[in-house]
Residue frames relative to the residue before (quaternion, step in Angstrom):
aa qw qx qy qz dx dy dz
M 1.0000 0.0000 0.0000 0.0000 0.00 0.00 0.00
P 0.4978 -0.6761 0.4386 0.3204 3.70 -0.84 0.93
A 0.5478 -0.5901 0.4869 0.3386 3.62 -1.16 0.48
T 0.5363 -0.6176 0.5072 0.2715 3.42 -1.33 0.64
T 0.2471 -0.7659 0.5696 0.1667 3.74 -0.67 0.83
T 0.1481 -0.7607 0.6275 0.0752 3.57 -0.92 0.87
V 0.3220 -0.7342 0.5664 0.1909 3.52 -1.11 0.79
V 0.1601 0.7764 -0.5900 0.1534 3.54 -0.48 1.14
S 0.4098 -0.6769 0.5572 0.2517 3.48 -1.35 0.01
A 0.3714 -0.7423 0.5113 0.2227 3.56 -0.74 1.04
S 0.7670 0.1514 -0.1191 0.6121 3.60 1.19 -0.53
L 0.4824 -0.6767 0.4573 0.3167 3.59 -0.90 0.71
S 0.6146 0.5399 -0.3271 0.4731 3.54 1.28 -0.34
Q 0.7244 0.3990 -0.2734 0.4912 3.55 1.00 -0.39
G 0.6174 -0.5715 0.3945 0.3696 3.42 -1.28 0.38
P 0.6763 -0.5084 0.3350 0.4147 3.63 -1.24 0.25
E 0.0098 0.7659 -0.6429 0.0003 3.60 -1.01 0.69
V 0.5623 -0.6118 0.4627 0.3088 3.48 -1.42 0.62
L 0.1379 0.7914 -0.5834 0.1195 3.57 -0.57 1.12
W 0.8061 0.4041 -0.1760 0.3948 3.51 -1.40 -0.08
S 0.3033 0.6760 -0.6296 0.2335 3.64 0.71 0.75
D 0.6584 0.4872 -0.2973 0.4907 3.65 1.10 -0.37
P 0.4589 -0.6861 0.4837 0.2912 3.69 -0.68 0.85
E 0.6123 0.5188 -0.3928 0.4490 3.65 0.96 -0.58
E 0.6152 0.5613 -0.3538 0.4258 3.55 0.92 -0.66
R 0.6500 0.4910 -0.3047 0.4935 3.55 1.09 -0.89
L 0.6724 0.4896 -0.3383 0.4401 3.69 0.80 -0.67
A 0.6812 0.4987 -0.2903 0.4504 3.53 1.20 -0.37
F 0.5393 0.6374 -0.3965 0.3817 3.48 1.27 -0.39
V 0.0959 -0.7729 0.6233 0.0696 3.57 -1.07 0.88
R 0.5286 -0.6630 0.4648 0.2549 3.47 -0.87 1.16
P 0.4478 -0.6472 0.5371 0.3035 3.55 -0.96 0.94
G 0.6966 0.4386 -0.3592 0.4397 3.59 -1.31 0.47
P 0.8607 0.0548 -0.0323 0.5051 3.61 -0.29 -1.38
S 0.3527 -0.7591 0.4796 0.2634 3.54 1.33 0.02
K 0.3770 0.6684 -0.5282 0.3636 3.60 0.66 1.17
R 0.5030 -0.6464 0.4823 0.3107 3.43 -1.11 0.65
V 0.4090 -0.6631 0.5624 0.2770 3.57 -1.11 0.61
T 0.3505 -0.7638 0.5053 0.1960 3.58 -0.65 1.12
P 0.7138 -0.4363 0.3687 0.4051 3.46 -1.41 0.46
F 0.6993 0.4622 -0.2944 0.4589 3.57 0.78 -1.05
Q 0.5992 0.5571 -0.3761 0.4349 3.61 0.90 -0.72
F 0.6962 0.4642 -0.2992 0.4586 3.58 0.85 -0.99
K 0.5997 0.5219 -0.3964 0.4592 3.61 0.97 -0.42
V 0.6393 0.5270 -0.3335 0.4499 3.49 0.92 -0.82
Y 0.6604 0.4969 -0.2819 0.4873 3.63 0.98 -1.10
D 0.6193 0.5375 -0.3533 0.4504 3.64 0.95 -0.72
L 0.7211 0.3854 -0.3154 0.4816 3.66 0.90 -0.63
C 0.6130 0.5502 -0.3611 0.4373 3.53 0.98 -0.61
A 0.6326 0.5181 -0.3501 0.4570 3.59 1.04 -0.67
Q 0.5964 0.5702 -0.3815 0.4167 3.71 1.13 -0.17
I 0.5911 0.5739 -0.3886 0.4126 3.63 1.07 -0.50
P 0.3632 -0.7776 0.4901 0.1523 3.46 -0.77 1.31
A 0.6313 -0.5004 0.4058 0.4317 3.53 -1.13 0.43
G 0.7861 0.3123 -0.2493 0.4716 3.64 -1.02 0.73
Y 0.6832 0.3859 -0.2567 0.5643 3.62 1.33 0.01
F 0.2114 -0.7422 0.6231 0.1274 3.51 -1.33 0.23
S 0.1217 -0.7062 0.6775 0.1656 3.52 -1.46 -0.01
T 0.3708 -0.7003 0.5451 0.2739 3.47 -1.38 -0.15
Y 0.6960 -0.4361 0.3767 0.4283 3.49 -1.42 0.39
K 0.6983 0.5241 -0.2755 0.4023 3.47 0.87 -0.92
C 0.5942 0.5721 -0.3074 0.4745 3.52 1.16 -0.89
I 0.6950 0.4548 -0.2840 0.4791 3.53 0.82 -1.03
S 0.6768 0.4848 -0.3313 0.4439 3.62 0.84 -0.88
D 0.5911 0.5577 -0.3597 0.4585 3.64 1.00 -0.61
A 0.6685 0.5208 -0.2866 0.4469 3.51 0.86 -0.97
L 0.7259 0.3953 -0.2011 0.5257 3.55 1.21 -0.78
M 0.3068 -0.7407 0.5080 0.3148 3.59 1.26 -0.30
S 0.4178 0.6376 -0.4747 0.4399 3.54 0.82 1.30
S 0.5804 -0.5637 0.4738 0.3476 3.45 -1.27 -0.59
P 0.5549 -0.6139 0.4097 0.3839 3.66 -1.03 0.50
R 0.5959 0.5606 -0.3577 0.4502 3.63 1.19 -0.67
A 0.6506 0.5259 -0.3174 0.4466 3.63 1.03 -0.80
V 0.6519 0.5062 -0.3173 0.4670 3.45 1.12 -0.82
G 0.6258 0.5324 -0.3158 0.4745 3.63 1.04 -0.87
Q 0.6906 0.4669 -0.3478 0.4290 3.57 0.87 -0.70
A 0.6282 0.5466 -0.3253 0.4480 3.50 1.20 -0.60
L 0.6710 0.4909 -0.2874 0.4756 3.49 1.10 -0.77
R 0.6130 0.5618 -0.3628 0.4207 3.52 1.15 -0.63
N 0.7060 0.4228 -0.2267 0.5209 3.52 1.28 -0.49
N 0.3128 0.8069 -0.4423 0.2354 3.63 1.33 0.16
P 0.1651 -0.8003 0.5669 0.1041 3.68 -0.30 1.27
F 0.7188 0.4736 -0.3022 0.4096 3.62 1.11 -0.07
A 0.3828 0.7510 -0.4241 0.3310 3.55 1.37 0.49
P 0.5848 -0.1671 -0.7917 -0.0569 1.56 -1.98 1.31
L 0.7535 0.2083 -0.1326 0.6093 3.56 1.31 -0.47
P 0.6106 -0.1078 -0.7818 -0.0652 1.68 -2.04 1.28
V 0.6206 0.4631 -0.3789 0.5068 3.55 1.22 0.35
P 0.1183 -0.8705 0.4751 0.0497 3.67 0.21 1.24
C 0.0628 -0.8323 0.5498 0.0331 3.59 0.42 1.25
H 0.5030 0.6502 -0.4383 0.3636 3.67 1.14 -0.12
R 0.6662 0.5313 -0.2777 0.4437 3.51 1.39 -0.50
V 0.5691 0.5471 -0.3820 0.4805 3.56 1.39 0.38
L 0.1181 -0.7976 0.5914 0.0004 3.53 -0.80 1.18
A 0.5937 -0.5102 0.4628 0.4159 3.55 -1.33 0.22
S 0.6223 -0.5833 0.3808 0.3571 3.68 -1.16 0.64
N 0.6397 0.4650 -0.3453 0.5053 3.75 1.22 -0.15
F 0.5512 -0.6474 0.3618 0.3823 3.53 1.32 0.23
Y 0.3511 0.7412 -0.4605 0.3395 3.51 1.35 0.47
L 0.6069 -0.5805 0.3825 0.3851 3.64 -0.87 0.76
G 0.2479 -0.8090 0.4920 0.2049 3.58 1.13 -0.80
G 0.7045 -0.4672 0.3465 0.4066 3.59 -1.30 -0.48
F 0.0592 -0.7807 0.6187 0.0647 3.41 -1.51 0.07
Y 0.8084 0.0118 -0.0839 0.5826 3.52 -0.62 1.18
G 0.7190 -0.4329 0.2748 0.4692 3.67 0.91 0.57
D 0.6053 0.5098 -0.3848 0.4750 3.67 1.22 -0.02
W 0.1292 -0.7858 0.6018 0.0611 3.57 -1.17 0.62
G 0.8726 0.1258 -0.0909 0.4632 3.50 -0.57 1.06
C 0.8092 0.1279 -0.0763 0.5683 3.56 1.27 0.00
G 0.7569 0.4040 -0.2410 0.4536 3.64 -1.18 -0.16
K 0.8746 0.0732 0.0040 0.4792 3.44 -0.80 -1.19
V 0.5141 0.6804 -0.3826 0.3555 3.52 1.31 -0.55
L 0.6056 0.5848 -0.3531 0.4081 3.49 1.20 -0.69
D 0.5514 0.6070 -0.3295 0.4679 3.45 1.33 -0.76
K 0.6397 0.5548 -0.2828 0.4506 3.56 0.91 -1.15
R 0.6590 0.5092 -0.2831 0.4757 3.51 0.87 -1.17
S 0.6688 0.5043 -0.3023 0.4549 3.62 0.88 -0.91
L 0.6581 0.5034 -0.3059 0.4690 3.55 0.80 -0.85
L 0.6790 0.4667 -0.3010 0.4801 3.66 0.87 -0.74
Q 0.6329 0.5003 -0.3435 0.4808 3.62 1.01 -0.78
S 0.6498 0.5066 -0.3513 0.4446 3.65 0.91 -0.57
E 0.6830 0.4244 -0.2730 0.5281 3.54 1.32 -0.32
D 0.5530 -0.6750 0.3279 0.3620 3.56 1.37 0.38
L 0.4783 0.5697 -0.5078 0.4345 3.47 1.09 0.90
H 0.1193 -0.8299 0.5446 0.0202 3.68 -0.72 1.04
F 0.2435 -0.7761 0.5777 0.0685 3.41 -1.28 0.77
D 0.5142 -0.6158 0.5036 0.3205 3.47 -1.23 0.58
Q 0.6950 -0.4535 0.3171 0.4590 3.71 -1.38 0.00
D 0.7043 0.4435 -0.3059 0.4622 3.65 1.03 -0.15
D 0.5735 -0.6347 0.3559 0.3763 3.50 1.32 0.31
F 0.5074 0.5812 -0.4763 0.4218 3.68 0.98 0.62
L 0.5298 -0.6298 0.4675 0.3229 3.44 -1.06 0.88
L 0.5943 -0.6157 0.3936 0.3359 3.52 -0.99 0.96
A 0.6091 -0.6073 0.3681 0.3531 3.67 -0.85 0.81
E 0.7120 0.4981 -0.2774 0.4098 3.54 0.82 -1.02
Q 0.6643 0.5272 -0.2776 0.4513 3.56 1.44 -0.23
R 0.5052 0.7478 -0.3303 0.2765 3.41 1.39 -0.60
S 0.7644 0.3149 -0.1727 0.5354 3.56 0.78 -1.01
A 0.6386 0.5864 -0.2884 0.4064 3.52 1.00 -0.78
R 0.7821 0.3325 -0.1181 0.5136 3.55 1.10 -1.01
L 0.4450 0.6898 -0.4694 0.3254 3.66 1.28 -0.10
F 0.1270 -0.7542 0.6389 0.0829 3.62 -0.93 0.89
S 0.1692 0.7812 -0.5911 0.1083 3.64 -0.73 0.96
A 0.4977 0.6584 -0.4377 0.3566 3.59 1.12 0.37
F 0.0657 0.8657 -0.4902 0.0773 3.46 0.83 1.12
K 0.2215 -0.7059 0.6453 0.1904 3.63 -1.01 0.59
V 0.1915 -0.8156 0.5420 0.0658 3.51 -0.45 1.26
P 0.4289 -0.7247 0.4720 0.2609 3.60 -0.49 1.02
E 0.4749 -0.6844 0.4678 0.2953 3.62 -1.03 0.61
């Protein structure tokens, strides 16, 4: 069976390119900044997150259920996402209660305003307490993840 190809960017200053259909290439990738390797679990989270289309959202719980993991583990992987916001749009992941949630390791302030702005540009809207509007919750929830083997 052919390997799954993931769209990622080797350099945050370059545009996205297709890389890492080979698991060995993934193991060799070193994250920019802190120079840490991206773990196999983090790549699995990024693979699923990259499937969420613009104008839709998913939750930490939906992703963790697909991976048989925990929402906190998914959140930690997304906190360290070197491919954000595209091609791995972690801003499209919300808390399971539809709260805006965290962004780049912040929760409830600071960079979270950037997350809200990105989502609003994709026609996802929030109330004054940062909860997704009720009419968008079921219509815009993405959970049809294709989990690579």
